[in-house]
C-alpha angles and dihedrals in degrees: 000000000000114000108241139102108294130200114263108282142185105222132191114167107310096339119102131183121186115249122245121263121250102255097181142331092258095049099048114175121212107274121234118294109206125195117177096208138055123265092242090056091050093049090054091060098031096124091053091047094050093047093053093043092049091049092052092050094044091052091049095251111309117180107306090215089065093047092048093046089060095041097049102049107134094004116134117256096248093051091045091058092051094047091049093049095050096043090051090050092049091050093046096050096034096124095043091047092051089051093046095046094038085217140102092212115114094218092057091047089052089054091046091053093060093039090057090047088056088048092245092147101149110184093342094115092052092046091051092051091054090063102101102195110079095213091052092047092051091041092056096041095049094031101239132126112267092243092060090052089050093047094050092049093046094050102035104025134245095285091060096047101088094040091050096047090045093051093048087058096050122109110257119227120242105249130185135187117227106231106238089199088067111016148002122246091253092050091047092050090052092047092052092046090052088057094049098259116135114220141151140189117279123228111241113026115062096223098038124115131180117228114214134191124038104280118116114247090202091075095060131103088232090064093044089053091052095246092142146006127210107250132147117248093241090054089052090052090056089056090048089055090060088066096179118201113251113280094004133144113258131180123204097200101191099027101161110176090345111254094142092034090061091045089054091048088056092048088052089049090232093299133108122034125298119186117193115202127192138147092228115082091190091057091048089050089056089047090054091051092049091047091055091051091047092048089237099152099163094072121110114188117206124184109220140141103235092207092052104027099148107190095329095104100035093104091058100050113127093357110093118097089200133020118190115201109188092180128208110265144157092279091222089140089063098036090115087070094041104035093168090064091081090066095043096052121090129195091246089058092066092051091048093046093049090055091046092052091057092044092050092050089054091046096054097041094085091056095066120091124233108285088015125124140235116209113201118197141171133179092232136099095207116109089221087067096040128024097020101058090037094052091045088055091050092050090053099040111065092176090069131071128187124259117198123237087228090059090056102039101027131241096276094057098042105051095102101026105051138061113274093264091050092238100119135032103241113161095183114048110154091202095124096264126106113272141176092275088067086064096045104264123145119249107268134164125200136170135180135218129185123213116230121249087251132016091218 
């Protein structure tokens, strides 16, 4: 199937039926319910699916990846893919399925999922229209908490509400980054093809490739050799924005498990110094393992709380040519990959995260050298987690001036992945013009500031 934004569809196996148009806000049809496997496949693994789904609900929505890792030990690859697809669909549509089935039982929600995919909706349309509160009606229909519906409308406007809710429910492509320390994109594509994995070049990031079909790329020799890492194209674009000078000193200030750290190591061609900071020692341990596989030997992980660093960062003050701050955020721009996150988030989380983003910007600013840059990024499409904390930092920090994303990546590369003026990377825009989401990217924001030659 060609990789592009598709009209809303109800899918069951290979059969597709176009979704209904949105006639009005008061007569809201049931949005598309998408399942990327056939009903017969799902029925074969139904006990595994229900067990994983029930565990996730009972634990109040932990990371599905952790639940599935436990559930799928020893399960064949083909069955694992089906279980993952159905559990993700059940998590995504949890609220709608409860409303459709009028039951809290997992088995009945499983049946409702496939009934909706077959467009067996019964009186669901009429029942939705009887919900008087607009946020609740949209929340049930698109399967989001009411407060997320309200937040999206408040920040983006009414016209963007349906496009944003629809996009957050799409199925994200599987995207990898060819590791330039080991391979080119063309070599990686050939290596995957030789192992029976279908893939093709992506559109915006120069090392990105889209993996198609259902086979797991993690079981290939190409992965074992470190030829590629799984990383969304928008995330790769954030690393490209860092644009470190050859052989320079770079800090990844919220490195996590190291996706962007490894991308930066490849940009640096394994030279220079790359320090990866994070408060989680377990995440840094995973980063170290990934770095060894990727042959990224210039990475130095350091466990530190950026808001309480003590003396840990004193040696780096004023020395980094680039500091990347991929700040903690709601993750709504990547909710397609983590559908359970919508149920885990709380309104207070966004307020807390917004404050933390500003505090982290202020904390990393002293690390950058004169004429160096700070790159601030979040995997969110909400202005409260993008422009607003960034512009507050600018207004308070006279030693820093903005650099546009267009200046770094060039006009040709940024037409669909930046704000209209080219100032910020914003892969989801909802302003009526084509954007990176049309091509499958996650919803990222990124902005750049440059420190003056002197703070005087």
